N, C-alpha and C positions, 0 to 999 in steps of 0.2 A: 606581175602578181595576178593577172587575169586567169592564167592557167591554173594556179593554185585555187583561187576562189572558185572557178568553174568546177574543178573536181570536188571541192568541198560541198558546193551547192548541189551537184549532181548526186554525190554520195548521200547527202542529207535527205534529198527528195526520194531516194530509193530506201534508205534505212528507216525513215519515219513509218512508211507503210509496212516495212518488214517488222519494225518493233510492235506496231499495233496488231499485226497478224500473229506475232510471237506471244504477245500477251493473251490473245484469245486461245492460241494453241496450249499455252501454259495452264490456262484455266481448266481446259478439258483434261490435260494430263495430271494436274494436281487433284482433281476430283476423282480421277481413276485410281490414283495411288493412295489418297488418304494421307493423314499426318505422318503415320509410321513409314509408309512406303515412300513418301516424300523425303524423309530423313535418310533412308537406305539409298535412294536414288542420288541424293546429294553427296553421300560418302563415296560412292563409286565414281561419280564425275569429278570430285575433287582429287581422287587418286589418279584418274586418268590425266587430268590436267598437270599434276606435278610430275608424273612419269614422262609426259611429253616434254615438259620444260627441262627435266634432267637429261633426257636422251638427245634432245635437239641441241643442247648446249648453248642456246642463244645464237645459233647459226642464222636464224631468220633475221635477226638484227644485223649480223655481219653481212648478210646477202644484200640488204637494203643500203647499208652504209657504204660498202666498197663497190657495189653495183652502181650507186649514184655518183660517187666521186671518181670512179674508174681507176683507183689506185692499184687494183688487181684485175687482171683480164677476166672478162665476163665468162668465158669458157672455163677458166680455172676455178671460178667460184662455183660453177655447176659441178665440176669435178669433185670439189670438196663436199658439196651437198650429197652427191651420190655416194661417196665414201661413208659418210655419216649414216645414210639409210642402210647400206650394206653391212655395216659393222654393228650398229646398236639394236636394230630390230631383232636379228637372230639371237643376240646376247640376252635380250629381255625374254624372248620366247623360251630359251633353254633355262634361264634362271627361274622363271615363274612356274614352269612345269616340273623342274627338277628338284627344287628346294622349297623348304617350308616358307610360305609367304602369307601366313594367316593374318598378320598385322594389317594387311591391305583390305581385308574383308570384314563386314559386320558379322556378328554371330548369326549362324544358320544360313549365311549367304556365301559360303566358301567352297562349294562343290566345282566339278570340272566345268559345268555350264558357265559359271560365273567367271572362272579363270579364262575360258575361251572368249567370253564377251569382253573381258578387260584387254585381252591381247588384241582382238580384232579392232576394237575402238582405238586402242593406242596406235596401231600400225596405220590406220586410215588418217587419224589426226596428225600424225607426224608428217605424212605425205602432203596432206592438205596445207599444213603450216608452211612447209618449204615452198610449195607452189605459190601460195599466196604472197610470200616474200618476193619471189621473182616477178610476179605481176605488179606488185607495188614499186619495185625498182624500175620497171619499164613504164610506170604511171598508167597502167592498164586498169584503171579503177571502174570502167564501165563493165568489165567482166566480173570483177569482185562484187560489185553492186548487184548485177544481175543474178549471180549465184545466190547471194544472200536473200534476195526476194523470192526466187524459186524455191529455195530450201524452206522459207517460212511458209510459202503456200503448201508444199508437201506436208509439212508438219501439222498445219491446221486442218487440212483435209483428212489426213490419216487419224489424228487423235479425236477429232469431232465424230468421225465415223465409228471409231472404236467405242467411243462414249455412248453413242446412240445404240449400238448393238449390245453394249453392257447393260444399259438401263432397260433395254427390251428383253433381257435375259437370253439373247441369241448366243452370245459369247461369255464365257467365264474367264475374264482377263485378270491375270495375276502379273507380279513384277517380271517374271521371266518372259512373258509375252511381250511386255512393254520393252524390255531390253532387246529382244529379238527384232522388234519393229524399228527401234532406235538404230540398231546396227545396219539394217537394210536401208534406212533413209540416209545414213552416213555414207554408205556405199554408192548410192546414187549421186550424192553430193560430190564424192570423189571423182566419179566419172566426168562431171561437169568441170571440176578443177583441171583434170588432165586435158580435156578438150580445149579449154581456154588457154592452158599453158602452151600446148603445141601449136596452137593457132597464133599466138601473140609473141611468144618468146623464141628467139633464134637459138634452137637447142643444138649447141655444138660443144659438148663438154670436153675438156682437156684434162688429161691425167698426168701431164708432164709438169709436175708441181715442184717449184723450188722451195726448199725449207725456209730459206732466208727471205726470199722476196714475196712468197705467197702464203705458205702455211703459218709461219711465225707471226707476221703481221695480223693475219685473220684471227688466230686464236688469241693473241695478246689483246685484241680489241674485244672479242666475245667473252673472254674469261670473266672480267668484272661485270659485263652485262648478264651473263649466265648466273653468277652468284647473286647479283642484285635481283633478277627476276625470281629466283627461287626463294630468296628472303622475302621479297614482296608478296609472293604467292602465299608463303607461310603466314605473313601478316594478314592476308586476306582469309585464310582458311583454317588457322590454328584453332580458332574458336569453334569451328564446326566439330572437330574431333573432340574437344573438351566438353561441349555441350552434350555430345553423344555419350561420352564416358560417364559424366557426373549425372546427367538428367535423362538419358534415354532417347530412343529414336523419335518418339512422338513429340517431345519438346524440341528436338532438333528440327523436325519438320515444320513446326511453327516458327522457329527462328530463321530457318533457310528461306521460307516464303517472305518474311519481313526483309531480309537481306536482298534477295532477288528483286523484290518490288521496289526497294530504295535504289538499287543500282540501275534501274532504268533511267535515272537522272544522268548517269554517266555517258548516255548515248552520244551527246553532242561532243563531249570532250574526247571520246574515243574516235569519233569520225575525224575531228580536227587533227588529233595526234597521229593517227594512221595515215592520213593524206599528207600531212606536213613533213613527215620523217624523211622521204626522199628529197624534198625541196630544201629543207634545212641542211641536209648532208652535203649539198653542193658547196664548193669552196667559195663563199662570199660572205664575209662576217657582217657587213652592213645590211645586206639583204636578209640575212638570217634574223638579225635582231628586229628589223621592221616587221617581217612576217610574224615572228613570235609574239612581240608585244601587242600588236593589233588583235591577234586571235586570242591572246590571253584575256584582254579586256572583254572581248565579245563572249568568251566562254564563261567568265565570271558573271556577267550580267544574266546570261541565259540560265545558269545553274541557280542563282539567287531567286529568279522568277519561278522556276520549277519547284524549288523547295518551298516557297511561300504558298503556291497553289496546293501542294500535296499536304502541307501542314494543316490546311483547313479541311481537305476532302479525302485524305488518304485512308483513314480508318474506315470511313464509309465505303470507299471503293473496294477495300480488302474484303469486307464481308459480302458486299454485293457480287463481287466477282468470283470469290473462292468459297463462299459459304460460311455459316455460323461456326463450323468446326475450326476455322482459322481466326475467329474473333480476337484470340489472345495474342495474335501477330501484331496487332495495331500499336501497342505501346512500344515494343522494341523498334518498330518501324519509325515511329515519331522521333526516337532517340537517334536512330541511324541517319536521319535526314541531316543532322548537323555534320556528321562525319563525311557525308557525300560532298559537301561544299569544299572541304579540305582535300579529299582525294581527287575530285575533278580537276582542281588546279595543280595538284602534284603530278597528275598524269602529264600534262603539258610541260611543266617544269622539267620532268625527267626526260622527255623527248628532246628538249633543247640541249640538255647535257649530253645525251647520247649522240646527237648530231654533231657535236663539237669534239667527240671522243673523250669527254670528261666523265667516263663511266665510274671512276672511283668515288666521285662525289654522290652519285646516285646510290652507290653501294653503301656509303656511310649513312646516308639518310634512311635507306630501307632497313639497315641494321638497327638504327635508333628506334624505328617504327616497330620492328619485330621484338626488340627487348621490351618496349612498352606494352606490346600486345601480350607477351608471355607473362609478365609480372601481373598486369591488370586482369587477364583472364584467370590466372590461378588464384588471385585474391577475390575476384567478383563473382565468377561462375558458380563455384561450390555454394556460396551463400545466397546469391541473388538470381541465379539461373539465367534465363535468356535476357532479362533486363540488365543484368551485370555484363553479359556478353556484348550487348548493344553499346553500353557505356564504354567498355574496354576498347571496342572497335573504333568508336568515334574519337576517343582521346588519343589512340595510337596513330590514327590518320592525322590528327592535329600535330602530333610531334614529328612525324615525317614531313609534313608540309613546312613546318617552321625551319627545319634544317635546309631544305631546298630553297626556301624564300631568302634565308640569310645569305646563302651562297650567291644567288642571283644579285642581291643588293650589294654585297661586298666585293665579290670577285668579278662579276660581270658588269658592275657599275650601272645596273638598270634601276631607274627610279621607281619607287613603290607605286606611285600614281599610274605610271605607264603600264603596270601589270593588271590594275583593277579598274580604273576609272575611265569610262568610254569617252572618246573625244569626238567633237563634231566632224572632224575630217576622216574618221575611220571608214565609214561606208563609201565616201568618195574614193579613198585610196584603194579600197578593195577591188574596185572595178576599173582602175586605171591600168594603161599598158606599161610594162616595165621599160 
């Protein structure tokens, strides 16, 4: 267990500074964009995220799963990943430039520049996603952490400098300028990913793939993962599109800031889940349950403490950091704190299921969450605006959580106290040798 704990602690010690730097960077970026610009920015990035998910097909989870349990040769997994890159990136390029895709763009932000921006960001994000999966498979978390920290520093230096020049009236910075800078930063980020990949991963792709032994098992595993990720993404992002449609980009900007600020709570859960996946995917059910339950308890305590702190000072921090323009973000932020408890635990519960190949359960849970999101959003957003969106989000996260929890209690025979209540022996066990 020492290896897992060490990687989580090292990742956490890197990600906390990265988070702090990212918050500072986000402050400068938000002040440059304003409420409406923040809304447009959020729509573009939501579209990029879902496009990456659709075209990656959940391949990143397949890479980690099969790379960790070695049920498919590592070279063949690399071959599958290369085929995905070679097939789907050109398909999107041709589709986006040849056909009407205006539904992807906010009004007045659908020219050639914005299409090329979307394509560039998509291509780099796909490549980075696959490289990150291979590095997680080889447990090369030091490179992942290093890139995260360097990228945060790039962002804060860049956006603080732009903010200074903008306030001094040296530069007139609009959203196209911001998008261009974002693309350049991501390009530098991709170069770091490529360097780390070739340094750490034994790159010997094999294209001699057997449909029965390689392609079929790989895609049978990732298909429910892919559908589950898409549904989960829609569960997280459907409200963004509806708020924009019913209430406009300015209200969307206020809501997105509340969402983004609340989601900082998920940092610890994401770190644990990301590091645990290759360990849990190894074939040892006793060890898997031990790892999972210990970190589930620690995650729950951490999230509760963060929520309590932010419940008292969150509204003050929002105005202090982002300005009076975003004061109306405080109330939806307070509502979203409740949902963060449920989704932080759901993230770990889903990782447990993915590591056991029980992807259909996660798919069912995410479907329940999405149905709740769609119904509640359509009922609450038109009448109550961003407050309705916040309540819809929190309640849908609770529905998803309940489905996953019931499965763990009934099917996996895990006791409810083992998931939530910290034990005296937990910290001792974290540092013992396996």
